C-alpha positions as a printed NumPy array, in Angstrom:
array([[ 29.778, -50.999,  32.487],
       [ 29.994, -53.961,  30.187],
       [ 26.456, -53.324,  29.024],
       [ 27.334, -49.772,  27.952],
       [ 30.404, -51.07 ,  26.117],
       [ 28.279, -53.723,  24.445],
       [ 25.689, -51.114,  23.357],
       [ 28.415, -48.84 ,  21.968],
       [ 30.043, -51.713,  20.125],
       [ 26.731, -52.968,  18.724],
       [ 25.502, -49.51 ,  17.656],
       [ 28.773, -47.692,  16.944],
       [ 27.796, -46.876,  13.313],
       [ 24.449, -45.398,  14.39 ],
       [ 26.095, -43.406,  17.19 ],
       [ 28.793, -42.052,  14.869],
       [ 26.186, -41.188,  12.233],
       [ 24.03 , -39.408,  14.834],
       [ 27.059, -37.466,  16.126],
       [ 28.001, -36.532,  12.542],
       [ 24.485, -35.144,  11.951],
       [ 24.742, -33.138,  15.171],
       [ 28.183, -31.805,  14.107],
       [ 26.802, -30.76 ,  10.674],
       [ 23.822, -29.08 ,  12.359],
       [ 26.1  , -27.222,  14.789],
       [ 28.351, -26.211,  11.864],
       [ 25.337, -24.717,  10.024],
       [ 24.199, -22.882,  13.165],
       [ 27.742, -21.509,  13.582],
       [ 27.848, -20.264,   9.958],
       [ 24.447, -18.592,  10.349],
       [ 25.594, -16.926,  13.566],
       [ 28.793, -15.694,  11.885],
       [ 26.715, -13.98 ,   9.18 ],
       [ 24.387, -12.46 ,  11.769],
       [ 27.286, -11.176,  13.851],
       [ 28.911,  -9.76 ,  10.707],
       [ 25.708,  -7.923,   9.833],
       [ 25.378,  -6.587,  13.38 ],
       [ 29.04 ,  -5.514,  13.347],
       [ 28.493,  -3.559,  10.108],
       [ 25.461,  -1.814,  11.599],
       [ 27.329,  -1.031,  14.792],
       [ 30.343,   0.327,  12.883],
       [ 28.015,   2.495,  10.811],
       [ 26.428,   3.777,  14.019],
       [ 29.723,   4.674,  15.668],
       [ 31.75 ,   5.63 ,  12.566],
       [ 32.371,   9.282,  13.592],
       [ 32.687,   8.73 ,  17.334],
       [ 36.028,   8.494,  19.079],
       [ 35.927,   6.024,  21.932],
       [ 32.337,   6.822,  22.927],
       [ 29.954,   4.339,  24.355],
       [ 26.699,   3.448,  22.709],
       [ 24.857,   5.34 ,  25.455],
       [ 26.815,   8.53 ,  24.671],
       [ 26.068,   8.136,  20.985],
       [ 22.361,   7.717,  21.646],
       [ 22.333,  10.773,  23.927],
       [ 24.079,  12.847,  21.24 ],
       [ 21.497,  11.735,  18.698],
       [ 18.671,  12.588,  21.093],
       [ 20.118,  16.102,  21.466],
       [ 20.33 ,  16.456,  17.685],
       [ 16.733,  15.272,  17.322],
       [ 15.624,  17.793,  19.966],
       [ 17.402,  20.583,  18.053],
       [ 15.737,  19.461,  14.837],
       [ 12.338,  19.501,  16.573],
       [ 12.939,  23.091,  17.703],
       [ 14.003,  24.131,  14.202],
       [ 10.988,  22.353,  12.71 ],
       [  8.709,  24.238,  15.096],
       [ 10.278,  27.517,  13.973],
       [  9.804,  26.536,  10.334],
       [  6.157,  25.657,  10.928],
       [  5.602,  29.046,  12.594],
       [  7.417,  30.819,   9.764],
       [  5.37 ,  28.967,   7.12 ],
       [  2.176,  29.835,   8.962],
       [  3.206,  33.502,   9.039],
       [  4.027,  33.382,   5.322],
       [  0.677,  31.753,   4.608],
       [ -1.116,  34.525,   6.513],
       [  0.836,  37.179,   4.609],
       [  0.234,  35.421,   1.309],
       [ -3.51 ,  35.66 ,   1.825],
       [ -3.096,  39.445,   1.692],
       [ -1.178,  39.403,  -1.597],
       [ -2.812,  39.795,  -4.98 ],
       [ -3.754,  36.292,  -6.024],
       [ -6.908,  36.552,  -8.038],
       [ -6.905,  38.405, -11.326],
       [ -9.76 ,  38.903, -13.728],
       [ -9.407,  40.744, -17.03 ],
       [-11.857,  41.688, -19.744],
       [-11.416,  43.706, -22.948],
       [-14.422,  45.224, -24.64 ],
       [-15.641,  47.813, -27.107],
       [-17.072,  50.643, -25.017],
       [-18.63 ,  52.528, -27.95 ],
       [-20.242,  51.378, -31.175],
       [-18.183,  53.663, -33.409],
       [-14.847,  52.21 , -32.221],
       [-13.466,  49.374, -34.298],
       [-11.582,  47.378, -31.682],
       [-11.729,  46.202, -28.053],
       [ -9.598,  49.021, -26.67 ],
       [-11.38 ,  49.395, -23.311],
       [-10.694,  47.037, -20.431],
       [-11.429,  46.217, -16.809],
       [ -9.029,  44.339, -14.573],
       [ -9.788,  43.089, -11.059],
       [ -6.875,  42.448,  -8.681],
       [ -7.944,  40.666,  -5.479],
       [ -6.319,  38.908,  -2.543],
       [ -7.466,  35.637,  -0.998],
       [-10.091,  37.476,   1.076],
       [-11.537,  39.057,  -2.104],
       [-10.185,  42.47 ,  -1.148],
       [ -8.406,  44.642,  -3.693],
       [ -9.439,  46.913,  -6.524],
       [-10.773,  47.012, -10.058],
       [ -9.276,  49.301, -12.699],
       [-11.3  ,  50.296, -15.755],
       [-10.017,  52.144, -18.78 ],
       [-12.59 ,  53.383, -21.253],
       [-11.128,  54.323, -24.6  ],
       [-12.916,  56.774, -26.901],
       [-11.871,  58.673, -30.017],
       [-11.455,  61.95 , -28.197],
       [-10.335,  60.773, -24.773],
       [ -9.381,  57.859, -22.577],
       [-10.564,  57.697, -18.946],
       [ -9.239,  55.383, -16.251],
       [-11.066,  54.582, -13.01 ],
       [-10.117,  52.581,  -9.935],
       [-12.608,  51.294,  -7.394],
       [-11.848,  49.489,  -4.11 ],
       [-13.246,  46.004,  -3.566],
       [-13.971,  44.518,  -0.136],
       [-15.259,  40.947,   0.214],
       [-15.864,  40.862,  -3.534],
       [-18.094,  43.948,  -3.493],
       [-17.615,  47.679,  -3.906],
       [-19.43 ,  50.548,  -2.261],
       [-19.283,  52.271,  -5.668],
       [-21.508,  51.371,  -8.602],
       [-19.825,  48.808, -10.81 ],
       [-20.237,  48.437, -14.565],
       [-21.154,  45.118, -16.126],
       [-17.552,  44.639, -17.288],
       [-16.167,  45.407, -13.832],
       [-18.526,  42.828, -12.339],
       [-17.4  ,  40.334, -14.993],
       [-13.718,  41.043, -14.22 ],
       [-14.369,  40.482, -10.498],
       [-16.306,  37.3  , -11.265],
       [-13.438,  35.993, -13.4  ],
       [-10.953,  36.806, -10.653],
       [-13.03 ,  34.923,  -8.083],
       [-13.482,  31.917, -10.391],
       [ -9.838,  31.933, -11.467],
       [-10.769,  32.514, -15.124],
       [ -8.37 ,  35.388, -15.847],
       [ -9.048,  35.816, -19.55 ],
       [-12.17 ,  35.18 , -21.521],
       [-12.815,  36.159, -25.094],
       [-16.495,  37.015, -24.66 ],
       [-17.169,  40.628, -25.583],
       [-19.598,  43.03 , -24.054],
       [-20.567,  46.634, -24.504],
       [-21.277,  49.501, -22.106],
       [-24.717,  50.954, -22.687]])
């Protein structure tokens, strides 16, 4: 026992210094842990802010139910969007328009052809030929970008513009 007392007496400054370093280290660890616990407490309070006396397990189960409901609603929305997309393909989406001078004696581009097509290239082309004495309008059905009726050059150009997405073009043509 005397040897331990002698060691402590001989090295008391070193022992106190070593213990002081350990105390400072433990103090730093305690401060770090206080900040971590504070951060975790804030997250936990945010998680349970609208729950009255519920356990964490109950909260998680409620959130799982909400997520399941959201998944069901998302599935319905995906189906609805798919249905809308299918219906949209049948709407008029592609338009081609051309104005032209149908007869030499006319002074302006008063005749026109307009193609109105859906995404499947189905629709119709309307042509109005303007003359001094009369104005005639024709409509021809289009299926898959083609018609079973003879098409004029301008009608073909209007369909081509609709397919290419070039609605208007200033190039002029003439019916022979």
